[in-house]
Phi, psi and omega in degrees: 000134174287151180279352176219138180296331179299333177287326172298315179299316179299314181301311181292320177298319178296320176297322178299312180295322178294334178272012174086015181295140173255349175225126174236113183252117181249128179239129176232123179235118174259107184254086184297314180302328180259004177055046182230143171242127179241131176234125179229132175233123178234144177218169177248033183282200186300326182078173181223151175274176184302316182296317179296319177302313179299316181296318183293326180284343174279143181297149178069034174236146181212149176260002183284122179290150175087000179278133178289322178234134179283103186247018183297115179236353188306306182292319179298320180290321177295318177299315180299315179298314180302310182293323180294333183257033175060037180238201182220161180223135178217141175226136177231137180202151175211140179305130179079359183246345181099187187224145174230129179239130178232127177232133175234157178199160178289124184302321184267007182298135184298332183265000180290124176294155176294157179299321177088201188265088178295329177304309182294323178298310181294319178301315180297318179295321177297321184288328182293320180217097185288347178272340179284151177265101177268120183242142173234129174237112185238135177221134174218110183062231181274353183270131178232145178222132177233135179223139172226128181291346182262354178301133178085348178267153172054039178063017176286130181294145177285139175260150178274145178278148180290328174218142176268157178169188182259044183285180182301143176069011178302327180290335180287332185291343182284000000 
């Protein structure tokens, strides 16, 4: 288990980029009234077939080429954390269509790791592939924050944020 959920997000995001994704959409929703935390990562990368999905969810399996030992634990650890914290884990993938990972957990669970540094996570993903569109959609109560690494690039019009603030990934926008 990672000591911060942002490290799970980073691991899955890096896998997305390694799988050729040009869009990585990360959604984090902190729903305090319902005591729920939802983390969703979706990409348009290579995707996986059913057998590969089963293998990846088993510990010590990886889809990364060139590894001497298959040490992929990212998805298995996020699933374990979700289930341990009274939540659920779901993954959907299809070859050529990309992958979607959704993890939920009880926000107040004593064993839930802290969210961690989303700024650093998004910044790292942006730095790895500057041509990919790394997106963050964060919501906590009435506060919403949206970030796209491609906003303002290639004549794409800037969108206005629903709320301004010192939310996650604010440092990447600079």
